[in-house]
RODO-2510 file (C-alpha; in nm, 4 decimals, decimal comma):
residues 91
     n   res          X          Y          Z
     1     x     2,4705    -3,1131     2,6336
     2     x     2,3264    -3,1072     2,9832
     3     x     2,5818    -3,0624     3,2544
     4     x     2,5111    -3,2754     3,5581
     5     x     2,5189    -3,0659     3,8723
     6     x     2,7964    -3,1616     4,1063
     7     x     2,6681    -3,3156     4,4283
     8     x     2,7821    -3,1034     4,7203
     9     x     3,0178    -3,3061     4,9346
    10     x     3,1194    -3,2523     5,2940
    11     x     3,3736    -3,4202     5,5177
    12     x     3,2632    -3,6334     5,8100
    13     x     3,4449    -3,5049     6,1201
    14     x     3,4907    -3,8585     6,2523
    15     x     3,5925    -4,0643     5,9477
    16     x     3,7392    -3,7740     5,7456
    17     x     3,5695    -3,9121     5,4352
    18     x     3,4171    -3,6864     5,1755
    19     x     3,0540    -3,7839     5,1192
    20     x     2,7493    -3,6345     4,9488
    21     x     2,5721    -3,3996     5,1891
    22     x     2,2620    -3,6203     5,1749
    23     x     2,4518    -3,9021     5,3466
    24     x     2,5612    -3,6828     5,6357
    25     x     2,3942    -3,5211     5,9332
    26     x     2,4808    -3,1602     6,0134
    27     x     2,5254    -3,0407     6,3686
    28     x     2,5313    -2,6628     6,4085
    29     x     2,6442    -2,4115     6,6668
    30     x     2,4845    -2,0714     6,6190
    31     x     2,6108    -1,7303     6,7327
    32     x     2,4350    -1,7721     7,0670
    33     x     2,6406    -2,0860     7,1263
    34     x     2,3423    -2,3205     7,1043
    35     x     2,4175    -2,6542     6,9457
    36     x     2,1509    -2,8453     6,7578
    37     x     2,0987    -3,1042     6,4871
    38     x     2,0228    -2,9349     6,1562
    39     x     1,8162    -3,1804     5,9544
    40     x     1,7600    -2,9259     5,6739
    41     x     2,1305    -2,8456     5,6377
    42     x     2,0366    -2,4808     5,5844
    43     x     2,0606    -2,3192     5,9287
    44     x     2,3125    -2,0468     5,9990
    45     x     2,6125    -2,1208     6,2114
    46     x     2,9241    -2,3319     6,2310
    47     x     2,8420    -2,6786     6,1018
    48     x     3,0058    -3,0146     6,1507
    49     x     2,9024    -3,3184     5,9505
    50     x     2,8657    -3,6779     6,0678
    51     x     2,8108    -3,9915     5,8625
    52     x     2,4662    -4,1436     5,9226
    53     x     2,6073    -4,4405     6,1082
    54     x     2,5698    -4,5437     6,4721
    55     x     2,9373    -4,6373     6,5138
    56     x     3,0376    -4,2950     6,3847
    57     x     2,8039    -4,1177     6,6270
    58     x     2,9216    -4,3300     6,9197
    59     x     3,2805    -4,2557     6,8276
    60     x     3,2055    -3,8839     6,7963
    61     x     3,0621    -3,8905     7,1465
    62     x     3,3577    -4,0863     7,2891
    63     x     3,6270    -3,8720     7,1293
    64     x     3,4527    -3,5367     7,1793
    65     x     3,5262    -3,4456     6,8183
    66     x     3,2062    -3,2391     6,7872
    67     x     3,2858    -3,0145     7,0804
    68     x     3,6309    -2,9532     6,9304
    69     x     3,4923    -2,8834     6,5832
    70     x     3,2173    -2,6552     6,7081
    71     x     3,4031    -2,5086     7,0057
    72     x     3,1041    -2,5788     7,2274
    73     x     2,9775    -2,8240     7,4833
    74     x     2,7703    -3,0947     7,3178
    75     x     2,4709    -3,1962     7,5247
    76     x     2,3792    -3,5633     7,5630
    77     x     2,0438    -3,4887     7,3967
    78     x     2,2281    -3,4033     7,0738
    79     x     2,3779    -3,7522     7,0574
    80     x     2,0400    -3,9070     7,1401
    81     x     1,8805    -3,7104     6,8574
    82     x     2,1591    -3,8124     6,6172
    83     x     2,1086    -4,1790     6,7060
    84     x     1,7349    -4,1441     6,6506
    85     x     1,7942    -3,9882     6,3093
    86     x     2,0320    -4,2668     6,2113
    87     x     1,7880    -4,5357     6,3237
    88     x     1,5053    -4,3748     6,1249
    89     x     1,7375    -4,3432     5,8254
    90     x     1,8352    -4,7114     5,8334
    91     x     1,4816    -4,8482     5,8462
***
C-alpha cells in the first residue's frame, strides 16, 4: 500500500482559507527586515501566504495585512510583483 504524501497546506492571510502551498504566494521578511516575494517558498524568514488572486492582493494592500503579519513596511514594488505573478499564473 502506497501512502499518498499529504500536500502541505498554508493559510492565506487575507481569506484565512487553508490551501495547498502551490496555490499560494509566499512573502518573506528576513532577519535584516527586507521583505520580498519568495517564489520558491524555501527562503529563510517569516513568511506570509497569499492566494494567487488579484482581488486578494488588492485587499492585502488596502488592509495592510502583510505589514501586520510580517511586522514590516511593505513596499509598493512587492504588491506590483505579486500582481505580476498572479497575472502570469492566470494565463
